[in-house]
N, C-alpha and C positions, 0 to 999 in steps of 0.2 A: 397700713396708713404706712409707707417710709419713711424713719427720718431724717433730717431738712442736712445734708450734706454741707460743715461746719469747716466751716473760710479756710487758707493755706493764713500761719501766725505772720507775721514780719519776722523773722527767722530763716525762717519756709523760704520765705520770697525771694528775701535776701540770697540763700545760697542756690536758687535757679537763675536769678539774674546774671550771679557772676559765676556760673557755671558755665549762660548762656556765652559771658562776657572772654570768657577762657581763646586763647587760639586764636580771636578772632581777626581777620586783617582789618589793617585803617582803612577808612572812607575812601570814597576812590575822588575827588575834591573836582576834577573834571565833570567827572562819569554825571554826578550830583548835581552840577553848575548846567551841564548839560541837558540832564530833568525835569531841570527848574525853569530852565528856558519854553523845551516843553510846558511841561505842562499850562503855564502861563499864554500861550500860542495855541494853547487849547480851550484854554477858561475864555476866552478873546475873546478864538470868532464862533465858542457856543454863547457867546450875549451878541452877539451882532444879529443871529435864526434867531432871533427873539420869539416868540408865540405869540399868535397875538391871542386876544381872551376868549373865555367862556361863552361861547353869547348865551341871552334872555336865557328864562325861564320863558316858554311855552303851551305846557300842556298843561291847559282848563281845570285839570283832575287839581294839581297841586296848585296854579290857583284858587278852586273850591277849598282844597284841603287849606287855603293861610291863611281863605277869607276864614275859614269855621274856624279857625284855631285862633285870627284875634279878637273874633267875637267874643272869646271865653276870656280869655284874657281877664284883670282886670283889670281896672280906670290904672293905676301908676302905670302896670307899665308901659299902657302909652304912649309916655313922654320919654321912656331909656330906649323904646326899637331900636334895634344895629340895623345896619344899614342894607340887607341883606333885605331887602324892601323892593333897592330902587335893583333887583334884578329881576323883579317876578313881571311879564307882558302879561294885559290879561288879554285875551282876545277881545275881538270889534262886541261889543253884540247889534243880533242883528232881529 
């Protein structure tokens, strides 16, 4: 079995971060502002294209399985039922 890899120490992480910051150019504030504006526009446009909720479950096998599982639940669990039951649509009995 392989030994788990030991995580780096704080000193090792500090040395790594210092090495990455060395000779790094200063941040381009104009580019960052443009990037924030584009990100905000993309986020807002994605929100306007909201998808419709998933359709209710109409699979008869799923309904049967749900009924069986509910029949073996202890009575105390019935009062704590989760809202999943509102998504189950039982087919009409013919």
